[in-house]
Biopython code that builds the backbone (N, CA, C, O; Angstrom):
import numpy as np
from Bio.PDB.StructureBuilder import StructureBuilder

atoms = [
    (1, "MET", "N", (77.392, 66.073, 105.995)),
    (1, "MET", "CA", (76.571, 66.274, 104.810)),
    (1, "MET", "C", (75.225, 66.497, 105.098)),
    (1, "MET", "O", (74.744, 65.721, 105.924)),
    (2, "LEU", "N", (74.101, 67.802, 104.392)),
    (2, "LEU", "CA", (73.247, 67.552, 103.767)),
    (2, "LEU", "C", (72.325, 68.157, 102.291)),
    (2, "LEU", "O", (72.355, 68.879, 101.294)),
    (3, "VAL", "N", (71.396, 67.021, 103.262)),
    (3, "VAL", "CA", (70.528, 66.965, 102.105)),
    (3, "VAL", "C", (69.022, 67.951, 102.330)),
    (3, "VAL", "O", (68.104, 67.766, 103.130)),
    (4, "GLY", "N", (69.212, 69.105, 101.220)),
    (4, "GLY", "CA", (68.309, 70.095, 101.883)),
    (4, "GLY", "C", (67.161, 70.199, 100.576)),
    (4, "GLY", "O", (67.032, 71.296, 100.031)),
    (5, "VAL", "N", (66.284, 68.946, 100.067)),
    (5, "VAL", "CA", (65.335, 68.808, 99.161)),
    (5, "VAL", "C", (63.776, 69.129, 99.774)),
    (5, "VAL", "O", (63.117, 68.512, 100.611)),
    (6, "ARG", "N", (63.444, 70.479, 98.921)),
    (6, "ARG", "CA", (61.772, 70.046, 99.570)),
    (6, "ARG", "C", (60.697, 69.329, 99.441)),
    (6, "ARG", "O", (59.648, 69.520, 100.055)),
    (7, "GLU", "N", (60.920, 68.431, 98.597)),
    (7, "GLU", "CA", (59.748, 67.365, 97.903)),
    (7, "GLU", "C", (60.036, 65.316, 99.066)),
    (7, "GLU", "O", (60.832, 64.400, 98.855)),
    (8, "ASP", "N", (59.022, 65.474, 100.063)),
    (8, "ASP", "CA", (59.672, 64.277, 100.931)),
    (8, "ASP", "C", (59.943, 63.381, 100.151)),
    (8, "ASP", "O", (60.972, 63.654, 99.533)),
    (9, "GLU", "N", (59.276, 61.914, 99.727)),
    (9, "GLU", "CA", (59.345, 61.830, 99.154)),
    (9, "GLU", "C", (60.865, 61.172, 97.972)),
    (9, "GLU", "O", (61.099, 59.991, 97.718)),
    (10, "ALA", "N", (61.583, 62.299, 97.508)),
    (10, "ALA", "CA", (63.121, 62.332, 97.265)),
    (10, "ALA", "C", (63.403, 62.642, 97.921)),
    (10, "ALA", "O", (64.375, 61.957, 98.243)),
    (11, "ARG", "N", (63.224, 63.549, 98.725)),
    (11, "ARG", "CA", (64.748, 63.482, 100.218)),
    (11, "ARG", "C", (64.878, 62.662, 100.976)),
    (11, "ARG", "O", (66.016, 62.394, 101.363)),
    (12, "GLU", "N", (63.455, 61.769, 101.602)),
    (12, "GLU", "CA", (63.487, 60.454, 101.977)),
    (12, "GLU", "C", (64.702, 59.122, 101.265)),
    (12, "GLU", "O", (65.643, 58.535, 101.800)),
    (13, "TRP", "N", (64.103, 59.041, 99.817)),
    (13, "TRP", "CA", (64.828, 57.961, 99.107)),
    (13, "TRP", "C", (66.739, 58.428, 98.909)),
    (13, "TRP", "O", (67.715, 57.680, 98.866)),
    (14, "ILE", "N", (66.650, 59.956, 98.827)),
    (14, "ILE", "CA", (67.811, 60.578, 98.573)),
    (14, "ILE", "C", (68.820, 59.943, 99.536)),
    (14, "ILE", "O", (69.886, 59.378, 99.294)),
    (15, "VAL", "N", (68.069, 60.239, 100.922)),
    (15, "VAL", "CA", (68.426, 60.240, 102.564)),
    (15, "VAL", "C", (69.250, 58.573, 102.458)),
    (15, "VAL", "O", (70.416, 58.431, 102.828)),
    (16, "ALA", "N", (68.593, 57.669, 102.018)),
    (16, "ALA", "CA", (68.061, 55.897, 102.514)),
    (16, "ALA", "C", (69.422, 55.589, 101.815)),
    (16, "ALA", "O", (70.226, 54.870, 102.407)),
    (17, "SER", "N", (69.877, 56.369, 99.930)),
    (17, "SER", "CA", (70.448, 55.948, 99.507)),
    (17, "SER", "C", (71.584, 55.912, 99.660)),
    (17, "SER", "O", (72.465, 55.105, 99.365)),
    (18, "LEU", "N", (71.523, 57.603, 100.546)),
    (18, "LEU", "CA", (73.468, 57.249, 100.988)),
    (18, "LEU", "C", (74.022, 56.923, 102.465)),
    (18, "LEU", "O", (75.084, 56.953, 103.087)),
    (19, "ARG", "N", (73.037, 56.683, 102.601)),
    (19, "ARG", "CA", (73.052, 55.976, 103.679)),
    (19, "ARG", "C", (73.007, 54.939, 104.127)),
    (19, "ARG", "O", (72.866, 54.676, 105.321)),
    (20, "THR", "N", (73.154, 53.969, 102.976)),
    (20, "THR", "CA", (73.178, 53.132, 102.986)),
    (20, "THR", "C", (74.548, 52.715, 102.360)),
    (20, "THR", "O", (75.236, 51.745, 102.680)),
    (21, "ALA", "N", (74.855, 53.868, 101.179)),
    (21, "ALA", "CA", (75.732, 53.490, 100.638)),
    (21, "ALA", "C", (77.708, 53.616, 101.740)),
    (21, "ALA", "O", (78.645, 52.821, 101.822)),
    (22, "LEU", "N", (77.435, 55.189, 102.408)),
    (22, "LEU", "CA", (78.009, 56.170, 103.072)),
    (22, "LEU", "C", (78.291, 55.496, 104.876)),
    (22, "LEU", "O", (78.525, 56.439, 105.632)),
    (23, "PRO", "N", (78.297, 54.515, 105.391)),
    (23, "PRO", "CA", (77.622, 54.081, 106.900)),
    (23, "PRO", "C", (77.944, 55.099, 107.330)),
    (23, "PRO", "O", (77.127, 55.850, 107.862)),
    (24, "GLY", "N", (79.616, 55.476, 107.172)),
    (24, "GLY", "CA", (80.072, 56.335, 107.696)),
    (24, "GLY", "C", (80.011, 57.855, 107.892)),
    (24, "GLY", "O", (80.703, 58.423, 108.737)),
    (25, "VAL", "N", (79.166, 58.487, 107.086)),
    (25, "VAL", "CA", (78.729, 59.542, 106.914)),
    (25, "VAL", "C", (78.116, 60.129, 107.240)),
    (25, "VAL", "O", (77.033, 59.633, 106.931)),
    (26, "GLU", "N", (77.807, 61.765, 108.177)),
    (26, "GLU", "CA", (76.861, 62.033, 109.233)),
    (26, "GLU", "C", (75.454, 62.814, 107.726)),
    (26, "GLU", "O", (75.546, 63.834, 107.043)),
    (27, "ILE", "N", (74.903, 62.277, 107.752)),
    (27, "ILE", "CA", (73.499, 63.390, 107.062)),
    (27, "ILE", "C", (72.575, 63.053, 107.823)),
    (27, "ILE", "O", (71.984, 62.176, 108.454)),
    (28, "ARG", "N", (72.755, 64.786, 107.314)),
    (28, "ARG", "CA", (71.517, 65.142, 108.182)),
    (28, "ARG", "C", (70.251, 65.942, 106.988)),
    (28, "ARG", "O", (70.753, 66.718, 106.175)),
    (29, "SER", "N", (68.714, 65.742, 106.915)),
    (29, "SER", "CA", (68.275, 66.919, 105.831)),
    (29, "SER", "C", (67.244, 67.952, 106.185)),
    (29, "SER", "O", (66.923, 68.400, 107.286)),
    (30, "THR", "N", (66.856, 68.190, 105.111)),
    (30, "THR", "CA", (65.892, 69.791, 105.963)),
    (30, "THR", "C", (65.363, 69.710, 104.497)),
    (30, "THR", "O", (65.919, 69.045, 103.623)),
    (31, "ASP", "N", (64.236, 70.451, 104.315)),
    (31, "ASP", "CA", (62.897, 70.304, 104.021)),
    (31, "ASP", "C", (63.343, 71.424, 102.831)),
    (31, "ASP", "O", (63.367, 71.221, 101.617)),
    (32, "ASP", "N", (63.687, 72.666, 103.552)),
    (32, "ASP", "CA", (63.993, 73.457, 102.261)),
    (32, "ASP", "C", (66.288, 74.086, 103.189)),
    (32, "ASP", "O", (66.528, 74.619, 104.273)),
    (33, "ALA", "N", (67.107, 73.719, 102.274)),
    (33, "ALA", "CA", (68.628, 74.656, 102.639)),
    (33, "ALA", "C", (68.314, 75.439, 102.967)),
    (33, "ALA", "O", (68.599, 75.691, 104.137)),
    (34, "ALA", "N", (67.506, 76.402, 102.210)),
    (34, "ALA", "CA", (67.939, 78.168, 101.784)),
    (34, "ALA", "C", (67.029, 78.291, 103.066)),
    (34, "ALA", "O", (67.486, 79.358, 103.475)),
    (35, "THR", "N", (66.618, 78.146, 103.458)),
    (35, "THR", "CA", (65.677, 78.921, 104.389)),
    (35, "THR", "C", (65.406, 78.752, 105.698)),
    (35, "THR", "O", (64.851, 79.533, 106.471)),
    (36, "GLY", "N", (66.165, 76.863, 106.032)),
    (36, "GLY", "CA", (65.900, 75.979, 106.914)),
    (36, "GLY", "C", (66.411, 76.645, 108.304)),
    (36, "GLY", "O", (67.606, 76.400, 108.465)),
    (37, "GLU", "N", (65.843, 77.425, 109.364)),
    (37, "GLU", "CA", (66.649, 77.828, 110.735)),
    (37, "GLU", "C", (67.392, 76.900, 110.674)),
    (37, "GLU", "O", (67.073, 75.731, 110.458)),
    (38, "GLY", "N", (68.929, 77.518, 110.939)),
    (38, "GLY", "CA", (69.798, 76.028, 112.076)),
    (38, "GLY", "C", (69.647, 74.799, 110.742)),
    (38, "GLY", "O", (69.582, 73.581, 110.906)),
    (39, "SER", "N", (69.627, 75.325, 109.814)),
    (39, "SER", "CA", (70.292, 73.883, 109.093)),
    (39, "SER", "C", (71.464, 73.793, 108.030)),
    (39, "SER", "O", (71.768, 73.171, 107.011)),
    (40, "CYS", "N", (71.901, 74.702, 108.804)),
    (40, "CYS", "CA", (73.284, 74.772, 108.638)),
    (40, "CYS", "C", (74.003, 74.904, 109.543)),
    (40, "CYS", "O", (75.110, 75.367, 109.268)),
    (41, "ALA", "N", (73.760, 74.624, 110.742)),
    (41, "ALA", "CA", (74.408, 74.215, 111.627)),
    (41, "ALA", "C", (75.123, 73.112, 111.817)),
    (41, "ALA", "O", (74.677, 71.973, 111.680)),
    (42, "GLY", "N", (76.747, 73.523, 112.280)),
    (42, "GLY", "CA", (77.931, 72.029, 112.602)),
    (42, "GLY", "C", (78.178, 72.917, 110.783)),
    (42, "GLY", "O", (77.579, 73.741, 110.092)),
    (43, "ARG", "N", (79.570, 71.989, 110.702)),
    (43, "ARG", "CA", (79.838, 71.878, 109.595)),
    (43, "ARG", "C", (79.363, 70.989, 108.064)),
    (43, "ARG", "O", (79.027, 69.805, 108.039)),
    (44, "VAL", "N", (79.413, 71.552, 107.334)),
    (44, "VAL", "CA", (78.666, 71.067, 106.164)),
    (44, "VAL", "C", (79.622, 71.722, 105.431)),
    (44, "VAL", "O", (80.114, 72.845, 105.327)),
    (45, "ASP", "N", (79.801, 69.520, 104.482)),
    (45, "ASP", "CA", (81.448, 69.402, 103.373)),
    (45, "ASP", "C", (80.585, 69.137, 102.182)),
    (45, "ASP", "O", (81.099, 69.209, 101.066)),
    (46, "VAL", "N", (79.098, 68.784, 102.341)),
    (46, "VAL", "CA", (78.841, 68.764, 100.938)),
    (46, "VAL", "C", (77.043, 69.244, 101.277)),
    (46, "VAL", "O", (76.462, 69.070, 102.348)),
    (47, "LEU", "N", (76.494, 69.831, 100.088)),
    (47, "LEU", "CA", (75.267, 70.649, 99.844)),
    (47, "LEU", "C", (74.337, 70.086, 99.040)),
    (47, "LEU", "O", (74.055, 70.636, 97.975)),
    (48, "LEU", "N", (73.662, 68.790, 99.469)),
    (48, "LEU", "CA", (73.267, 68.732, 98.195)),
    (48, "LEU", "C", (71.539, 68.869, 97.966)),
    (48, "LEU", "O", (70.910, 68.004, 98.577)),
    (49, "SER", "N", (70.582, 69.993, 97.045)),
    (49, "SER", "CA", (69.709, 70.888, 96.752)),
    (49, "SER", "C", (69.217, 71.134, 96.017)),
    (49, "SER", "O", (69.724, 71.219, 94.899)),
    (50, "ASP", "N", (67.802, 71.408, 96.300)),
    (50, "ASP", "CA", (66.859, 72.061, 94.953)),
    (50, "ASP", "C", (67.782, 72.902, 94.399)),
    (50, "ASP", "O", (68.922, 72.923, 94.862)),
    (51, "PRO", "N", (67.298, 73.977, 92.980)),
    (51, "PRO", "CA", (68.308, 74.658, 92.797)),
    (51, "PRO", "C", (67.705, 75.799, 93.376)),
    (51, "PRO", "O", (66.613, 75.288, 93.624)),
    (52, "ALA", "N", (67.577, 77.263, 93.879)),
    (52, "ALA", "CA", (67.778, 78.073, 94.168)),
    (52, "ALA", "C", (65.963, 79.226, 93.885)),
    (52, "ALA", "O", (65.882, 80.354, 93.400)),
    (53, "GLY", "N", (64.919, 78.399, 94.375)),
    (53, "GLY", "CA", (63.685, 79.531, 93.584)),
    (53, "GLY", "C", (63.896, 81.006, 93.740)),
    (53, "GLY", "O", (64.733, 81.556, 94.455)),
    (54, "ARG", "N", (63.403, 81.311, 93.308)),
    (54, "ARG", "CA", (62.313, 82.855, 93.633)),
    (54, "ARG", "C", (60.943, 82.609, 93.814)),
    (54, "ARG", "O", (60.021, 81.865, 93.482)),
    (55, "ASP", "N", (61.437, 84.207, 94.931)),
    (55, "ASP", "CA", (59.294, 84.004, 95.371)),
    (55, "ASP", "C", (58.768, 84.664, 94.586)),
    (55, "ASP", "O", (59.295, 84.831, 93.487)),
    (56, "ASP", "N", (57.566, 85.244, 94.907)),
    (56, "ASP", "CA", (56.277, 86.782, 94.250)),
    (56, "ASP", "C", (57.195, 87.663, 93.803)),
    (56, "ASP", "O", (57.178, 87.999, 92.619)),
    (57, "ALA", "N", (58.320, 88.267, 94.864)),
    (57, "ALA", "CA", (58.846, 88.956, 94.363)),
    (57, "ALA", "C", (60.163, 89.274, 93.263)),
    (57, "ALA", "O", (60.627, 90.260, 92.691)),
    (58, "GLY", "N", (60.387, 88.130, 93.330)),
    (58, "GLY", "CA", (61.005, 88.009, 91.969)),
    (58, "GLY", "C", (62.710, 87.815, 92.830)),
    (58, "GLY", "O", (63.742, 87.736, 92.163)),
    (59, "THR", "N", (62.706, 87.769, 94.252)),
    (59, "THR", "CA", (64.050, 87.450, 94.777)),
    (59, "THR", "C", (64.289, 86.419, 95.621)),
    (59, "THR", "O", (63.564, 86.032, 96.538)),
    (60, "ARG", "N", (65.407, 85.961, 95.251)),
    (60, "ARG", "CA", (65.588, 83.867, 96.221)),
    (60, "ARG", "C", (65.370, 84.460, 97.293)),
    (60, "ARG", "O", (65.294, 85.688, 97.344)),
    (61, "PRO", "N", (65.271, 83.904, 98.036)),
    (61, "PRO", "CA", (65.072, 83.242, 99.276)),
    (61, "PRO", "C", (66.688, 82.949, 99.875)),
    (61, "PRO", "O", (67.593, 82.660, 99.093)),
    (62, "GLY", "N", (66.914, 83.067, 101.387)),
    (62, "GLY", "CA", (67.751, 82.528, 101.777)),
    (62, "GLY", "C", (68.399, 84.427, 101.656)),
    (62, "GLY", "O", (68.025, 85.597, 101.583)),
    (63, "GLY", "N", (69.759, 83.410, 101.717)),
    (63, "GLY", "CA", (70.554, 84.883, 101.127)),
    (63, "GLY", "C", (72.353, 83.968, 102.148)),
    (63, "GLY", "O", (73.330, 83.603, 101.493)),
    (64, "ASP", "N", (72.287, 83.857, 103.421)),
    (64, "ASP", "CA", (73.213, 83.594, 104.318)),
    (64, "ASP", "C", (72.709, 82.541, 104.389)),
    (64, "ASP", "O", (71.572, 82.303, 104.797)),
    (65, "GLU", "N", (74.176, 81.152, 103.666)),
    (65, "GLU", "CA", (74.101, 79.998, 104.113)),
    (65, "GLU", "C", (74.323, 79.207, 105.478)),
    (65, "GLU", "O", (74.083, 78.032, 105.752)),
    (66, "GLY", "N", (74.890, 80.294, 106.283)),
    (66, "GLY", "CA", (75.561, 80.342, 107.493)),
    (66, "GLY", "C", (77.004, 79.652, 107.538)),
    (66, "GLY", "O", (77.979, 80.376, 107.338)),
    (67, "ASP", "N", (77.242, 77.911, 107.860)),
    (67, "ASP", "CA", (78.226, 77.585, 107.904)),
    (67, "ASP", "C", (77.821, 76.291, 106.709)),
    (67, "ASP", "O", (78.243, 75.136, 106.771)),
    (68, "CYS", "N", (76.977, 76.802, 105.738)),
    (68, "CYS", "CA", (77.038, 76.178, 103.824)),
    (68, "CYS", "C", (77.494, 77.060, 103.485)),
    (68, "CYS", "O", (77.228, 77.039, 102.283)),
    (69, "SER", "N", (78.143, 78.071, 103.699)),
    (69, "SER", "CA", (79.015, 78.789, 102.303)),
    (69, "SER", "C", (80.536, 78.074, 102.236)),
    (69, "SER", "O", (81.156, 78.119, 101.174)),
    (70, "GLY", "N", (80.741, 77.838, 102.659)),
    (70, "GLY", "CA", (81.914, 76.741, 102.718)),
    (70, "GLY", "C", (81.600, 75.270, 101.566)),
    (70, "GLY", "O", (82.364, 74.503, 100.980)),
    (71, "ALA", "N", (80.385, 75.365, 101.622)),
    (71, "ALA", "CA", (80.338, 73.512, 101.394)),
    (71, "ALA", "C", (80.385, 73.035, 99.561)),
    (71, "ALA", "O", (80.272, 74.049, 98.874)),
    (72, "PHE", "N", (80.494, 72.025, 98.901)),
    (72, "PHE", "CA", (80.280, 71.822, 97.739)),
    (72, "PHE", "C", (78.992, 71.907, 97.618)),
    (72, "PHE", "O", (78.412, 71.176, 98.421)),
    (73, "VAL", "N", (78.303, 72.511, 96.929)),
    (73, "VAL", "CA", (77.166, 72.036, 96.396)),
    (73, "VAL", "C", (77.219, 71.602, 95.393)),
    (73, "VAL", "O", (77.994, 71.643, 94.438)),
    (74, "ILE", "N", (75.863, 70.922, 95.757)),
    (74, "ILE", "CA", (75.401, 70.240, 94.698)),
    (74, "ILE", "C", (73.720, 70.213, 94.219)),
    (74, "ILE", "O", (72.922, 69.658, 94.974)),
    (75, "VAL", "N", (73.232, 70.848, 92.915)),
    (75, "VAL", "CA", (72.030, 71.165, 92.574)),
    (75, "VAL", "C", (71.401, 70.048, 91.718)),
    (75, "VAL", "O", (72.140, 69.624, 90.830)),
    (76, "LEU", "N", (70.072, 69.444, 91.823)),
    (76, "LEU", "CA", (69.595, 68.844, 91.450)),
    (76, "LEU", "C", (68.047, 69.531, 90.842)),
    (76, "LEU", "O", (67.025, 69.958, 91.379)),
    (77, "ALA", "N", (68.646, 69.320, 89.096)),
    (77, "ALA", "CA", (67.514, 69.974, 88.822)),
    (77, "ALA", "C", (67.142, 69.706, 87.262)),
    (77, "ALA", "O", (68.037, 69.760, 86.419)),
    (78, "ASP", "N", (66.101, 69.481, 86.981)),
    (78, "ASP", "CA", (65.134, 69.449, 86.090)),
    (78, "ASP", "C", (66.279, 69.306, 84.440)),
    (78, "ASP", "O", (67.192, 70.122, 84.310)),
    (79, "PRO", "N", (66.069, 68.328, 83.460)),
    (79, "PRO", "CA", (65.961, 68.535, 81.998)),
    (79, "PRO", "C", (66.157, 69.772, 81.230)),
    (79, "PRO", "O", (65.155, 70.188, 80.649)),
    (80, "GLY", "N", (67.642, 70.689, 81.066)),
    (80, "GLY", "CA", (67.021, 71.805, 80.178)),
    (80, "GLY", "C", (66.893, 73.121, 81.442)),
    (80, "GLY", "O", (66.597, 74.314, 81.370)),
    (81, "ALA", "N", (67.096, 72.643, 82.036)),
    (81, "ALA", "CA", (66.992, 74.055, 83.659)),
    (81, "ALA", "C", (68.706, 74.383, 83.702)),
    (81, "ALA", "O", (69.399, 74.014, 84.650)),
    (82, "VAL", "N", (69.086, 74.903, 82.883)),
    (82, "VAL", "CA", (70.352, 75.302, 83.162)),
    (82, "VAL", "C", (70.730, 77.031, 83.538)),
    (82, "VAL", "O", (71.833, 77.573, 83.608)),
    (83, "GLY", "N", (69.167, 77.684, 83.763)),
    (83, "GLY", "CA", (69.162, 78.928, 84.739)),
    (83, "GLY", "C", (69.389, 78.419, 85.722)),
    (83, "GLY", "O", (70.430, 78.777, 86.273)),
    (84, "GLN", "N", (68.739, 77.604, 86.248)),
    (84, "GLN", "CA", (68.220, 77.329, 87.391)),
    (84, "GLN", "C", (69.528, 76.478, 88.615)),
    (84, "GLN", "O", (69.250, 76.176, 89.775)),
    (85, "LEU", "N", (71.010, 76.230, 87.902)),
    (85, "LEU", "CA", (72.019, 75.918, 88.550)),
    (85, "LEU", "C", (72.691, 76.555, 89.529)),
    (85, "LEU", "O", (73.890, 76.773, 89.358)),
    (86, "VAL", "N", (72.071, 76.951, 90.680)),
    (86, "VAL", "CA", (72.150, 78.330, 91.523)),
    (86, "VAL", "C", (72.680, 77.189, 92.691)),
    (86, "VAL", "O", (72.559, 76.063, 92.208)),
    (87, "GLY", "N", (73.145, 77.153, 93.866)),
    (87, "GLY", "CA", (72.694, 77.222, 95.529)),
    (87, "GLY", "C", (71.207, 77.871, 95.649)),
    (87, "GLY", "O", (70.402, 78.407, 94.887)),
    (88, "PRO", "N", (71.299, 77.486, 97.191)),
    (88, "PRO", "CA", (70.171, 78.510, 97.583)),
    (88, "PRO", "C", (70.500, 80.097, 97.613)),
    (88, "PRO", "O", (69.723, 80.971, 97.227)),
    (89, "SER", "N", (72.025, 80.343, 98.237)),
    (89, "SER", "CA", (72.443, 81.630, 98.440)),
    (89, "SER", "C", (72.638, 82.124, 97.147)),
    (89, "SER", "O", (72.720, 83.349, 97.052)),
    (90, "GLY", "N", (72.748, 81.339, 95.956)),
    (90, "GLY", "CA", (72.450, 82.482, 94.522)),
    (90, "GLY", "C", (73.884, 82.254, 93.666)),
    (90, "GLY", "O", (74.211, 82.932, 92.693)),
    (91, "ARG", "N", (74.770, 81.000, 94.323)),
    (91, "ARG", "CA", (75.634, 80.798, 93.970)),
    (91, "ARG", "C", (75.817, 79.959, 92.756)),
    (91, "ARG", "O", (75.183, 79.070, 92.187)),
    (92, "PRO", "N", (76.933, 80.592, 92.586)),
    (92, "PRO", "CA", (76.397, 79.133, 91.278)),
    (92, "PRO", "C", (76.749, 78.052, 91.964)),
    (92, "PRO", "O", (77.464, 78.244, 92.947)),
    (93, "ALA", "N", (76.333, 76.615, 91.622)),
    (93, "ALA", "CA", (76.639, 75.545, 91.644)),
    (93, "ALA", "C", (78.082, 74.829, 91.773)),
    (93, "ALA", "O", (78.963, 75.528, 91.273)),
    (94, "ASP", "N", (78.566, 73.554, 92.344)),
    (94, "ASP", "CA", (80.062, 73.273, 91.911)),
    (94, "ASP", "C", (79.162, 72.065, 91.077)),
    (94, "ASP", "O", (79.310, 72.104, 89.855)),
    (95, "ASP", "N", (78.295, 71.054, 91.576)),
    (95, "ASP", "CA", (78.504, 70.747, 90.645)),
    (95, "ASP", "C", (76.387, 70.771, 90.356)),
    (95, "ASP", "O", (75.686, 71.749, 90.614)),
    (96, "PHE", "N", (75.842, 69.354, 89.762)),
    (96, "PHE", "CA", (74.562, 68.862, 89.700)),
    (96, "PHE", "C", (74.045, 67.796, 88.648)),
    (96, "PHE", "O", (74.540, 67.527, 87.554)),
    (97, "LEU", "N", (72.767, 67.181, 89.342)),
    (97, "LEU", "CA", (71.797, 65.948, 89.137)),
    (97, "LEU", "C", (70.831, 66.125, 88.117)),
    (97, "LEU", "O", (69.851, 66.750, 88.522)),
    (98, "LEU", "N", (70.783, 65.811, 87.024)),
    (98, "LEU", "CA", (69.752, 65.675, 85.938)),
    (98, "LEU", "C", (69.200, 64.829, 87.004)),
    (98, "LEU", "O", (69.832, 64.076, 87.745)),
    (99, "LYS", "N", (67.853, 65.068, 86.981)),
    (99, "LYS", "CA", (66.315, 64.167, 87.718)),
    (99, "LYS", "C", (65.916, 63.746, 86.738)),
    (99, "LYS", "O", (66.037, 64.495, 85.769)),
    (100, "PRO", "N", (65.320, 62.504, 86.525)),
    (100, "PRO", "CA", (65.350, 61.698, 87.860)),
    (100, "PRO", "C", (66.999, 60.856, 87.802)),
    (100, "PRO", "O", (67.727, 60.251, 87.015)),
    (101, "VAL", "N", (66.935, 61.371, 89.368)),
    (101, "VAL", "CA", (68.804, 60.953, 89.494)),
    (101, "VAL", "C", (68.616, 59.103, 89.670)),
    (101, "VAL", "O", (67.590, 58.454, 89.879)),
    (102, "ARG", "N", (69.916, 58.681, 89.505)),
    (102, "ARG", "CA", (70.060, 57.161, 89.817)),
    (102, "ARG", "C", (71.088, 57.131, 91.359)),
    (102, "ARG", "O", (72.055, 57.745, 91.809)),
    (103, "SER", "N", (70.380, 56.262, 91.683)),
    (103, "SER", "CA", (71.201, 56.464, 93.078)),
    (103, "SER", "C", (72.585, 55.445, 93.127)),
    (103, "SER", "O", (73.208, 55.167, 94.152)),
    (104, "GLU", "N", (72.880, 54.988, 91.801)),
    (104, "GLU", "CA", (74.340, 54.669, 91.722)),
    (104, "GLU", "C", (75.219, 56.344, 91.290)),
    (104, "GLU", "O", (76.367, 56.644, 91.618)),
    (105, "GLU", "N", (74.285, 57.158, 90.521)),
    (105, "GLU", "CA", (74.962, 58.693, 90.251)),
    (105, "GLU", "C", (75.130, 59.321, 91.431)),
    (105, "GLU", "O", (76.199, 59.877, 91.683)),
    (106, "LEU", "N", (74.011, 59.314, 92.375)),
    (106, "LEU", "CA", (74.020, 59.952, 93.499)),
    (106, "LEU", "C", (75.219, 59.954, 94.650)),
    (106, "LEU", "O", (75.740, 60.912, 95.222)),
    (107, "VAL", "N", (75.504, 58.307, 94.799)),
    (107, "VAL", "CA", (76.699, 58.294, 95.933)),
    (107, "VAL", "C", (77.672, 58.157, 94.843)),
    (107, "VAL", "O", (78.654, 57.513, 95.213)),
    (108, "MET", "N", (77.731, 58.571, 93.552)),
    (108, "MET", "CA", (79.703, 58.619, 92.766)),
    (108, "MET", "C", (79.666, 59.440, 93.096)),
    (108, "MET", "O", (80.241, 59.494, 94.183)),
    (109, "ARG", "N", (79.123, 60.650, 92.683)),
    (109, "ARG", "CA", (78.948, 62.372, 93.110)),
    (109, "ARG", "C", (79.374, 62.906, 94.493)),
    (109, "ARG", "O", (79.242, 64.100, 94.762)),
]
sb = StructureBuilder()
sb.init_structure("model")
sb.init_model(0)
sb.init_chain("A")
sb.init_seg("    ")
for serial, (resi, resn, name, xyz) in enumerate(atoms, 1):
    if name == "N":
        sb.init_residue(resn, " ", resi, " ")
    sb.init_atom(name, np.array(xyz, "f"), 0.0, 1.0, " ", f" {name:<3s}", serial, name[0])
structure = sb.get_structure()
């Protein structure tokens, strides 16, 4: 599992919650799954990510998910932000969690 969340405190909380609940699962993290060079190296079955943002030119960052392309993508979204429900490469998310995320819901997904 790869956790690609920009905010340090949120990323650390998510990783700690997942490691406690899923002790046999390899959990890696990066501050940006869309652009983190090598972040998708190796097999990634689940990608938990911030919504794909847009840069100053209005284009999406990244574009090539590497080995993340076949991952199940769960996007962390702000309430009412339906337009944000896309993964790092711009493809639609498979699932989403609304912020603030509860630990129980995070682990269940």
